[in-house]
N, C-alpha and C positions, 0 to 999 in steps of 0.2 A: 537833561531835559526829562528823561524817563523817570528819574527819582522825583522830580517836582510833580509830574503827573500822578505818580503812585501816591505821593504824600497828600495831594489835594486834587483828586480827580473831579471833573465836572459831574454833577448829579446823575447824568444819564449815561455815564461811561463805566464799564466793568471790564477788567482784564482777567483773562484766564491764562496763566502761565503754566505750561506743562513741561516737565523735564524728567529724564530718567537718571540724571546725575546731578543731584542738588548741589554737590560740592563745586560745580562749575558756575553756579549762580552767585554773584557777589553778595556778601553778607548784608550790605546796605539795601539791596533789593529784597532779599528774603525777610529781613526784619520788618518790612512794610507790607507783607502779604499775610493773608490768612492761609494756612497750609493744610492741605488734605493729603495724607499719605495714602497711596494706593499700592496694590499689588497687581501683577499681571493677571489678567482674567481672559477667559476664552472669547468674549464677545465685546470687543472695544467699541462697537457701534451703539451700545446701550450704557449710558452714564449711570443709570439706576443700579446696574450690577456692581457698582463700587461698594454697595452695602454689604456684599457677601464677605468682605475682607475683615469684618469685625468679629470679635470673640462672641461665641454663642450666648454668653452671660451678659452681654452689654445691651443697653437700651437701643442703640442704633441697629444692632442685629435683629432685635425683636421687632422694631419698626420695619426693617427691611423685609422680614418674614411676612409682615402684614401689609406689604406694599399694594397688593391687589385691592384690599379693603379700603385703604386710604385713598388710592387713586380713584376708585369708584365713587367714594364720598365726595372727593374734590370735583368730579364731573357732575355729580348730583347737585352740588352747591352752585356750580356755574350755570346749570340748567334751572336753578332756583326751585329744586325739588326738596331741598332741606335748607334750614336756616344757618346763619353764621354761628349761632350759639350751639346748635347740634354738632356742627363740624368741630368747633373749638372743644366741646366736651369730649369728643372722641380722642383728643390729644392730651387731655388734662393729666393723665397718669404718667406722661413722659416729660422729661425736662424740656424747657423751652428751646434750648440750643439743639437738642436732638430732633425735636419736631420740625424746627426750621431747617435743619440739615436735610431731612427727607423732602421737604418742599423745594429746597434748592436743587436737589437731584432731579425732581420732576421738571422744574422750570428749565434747568440746564439741558435736559433732553429735548424739551420743546424748542429751545433756541437752536439746537443742532438740527432739528427737523426743519425749522424755518430757514436755515441756511442751506437747505437742500441735502442734508445728510440723513436720509430716511433710514428708519430702523429696518434691519432685515427681519426675517421671521423671528419673532420673539414672543414670549408669553404675554407681554404687556402691549404688543403692537396695536391691537384694536383700541384699547383704552387711551394709549398715547396719541393715536391718530385723532380720537375724539377730543382730547385735551388740546391738541394743536389747533384744531378747528375752532375751538371756543375762545382761544386767547390770541390777542394780537401783540405785535412787538411792543407797543407802548405800555400795555398792561403788564406784560412780563417784566419789562424794565422797571416799571414803577414798583412792582411787588419785590423784585430783587433789591431795589434801593431800600425799601422798608425793612426787609430781612437783614440787609447789611447794617443798617443803623441800629437795629435791635441787638445784633451780635456784637457790634462795637460797644454798645452800652453795657452788655453783659460782661464783656472782656474787661471793662473798667469797674466792675463790681456793682453796678446798679441793679437793684432788685425790681421785679415787676410782679404785677398780678398776672399770672400765667394765662388765665382765661381771657382777660382783656387784651393781652398782647397777641394771642392767637386770633381773637376776633378782629383786631386791627388789621392783621395780615389778610384775613379772609375778606374783610370789607374792601381792602385795596384790590383784591382780585375781582370783585364785583363792580368796582367804581369805573365810571367812564373816564378815560384819560384824554 
């Protein structure tokens, strides 16, 4: 039954499987998952810190280093202080997959907070509290579904106008669900 749900999940369902020993997960399950390898890090209460694991020359590490800027812009977008186009332009120099990765980390942290797993004292606590207050469950789920669909299409080799793809994600953030 788990394989069936992993193969064809309902649109509003997301699984997060975490393991320290991947070899104990059946290959049939692993093959149906998008995998994010992580390392042990000192603050397991902040998903965003997973960005520190990447090589300093990678786009994801560069995005991670600019997390404050992107998080502030995301909050400004939700408060309608900047436009979708301005927000998308700030990501245009990064690959679509990498930019979506950063937003997935932000949204995963919001989901943790909505489940009562508050962030301890952390450099992004104030901004994450603001983001949590601006987003409801339905909106987070809707955006994660949009991101998941884009990543699936990228994995199948489909090309996109990066600006339009980013704008679509940000419009979903602003849309009433």
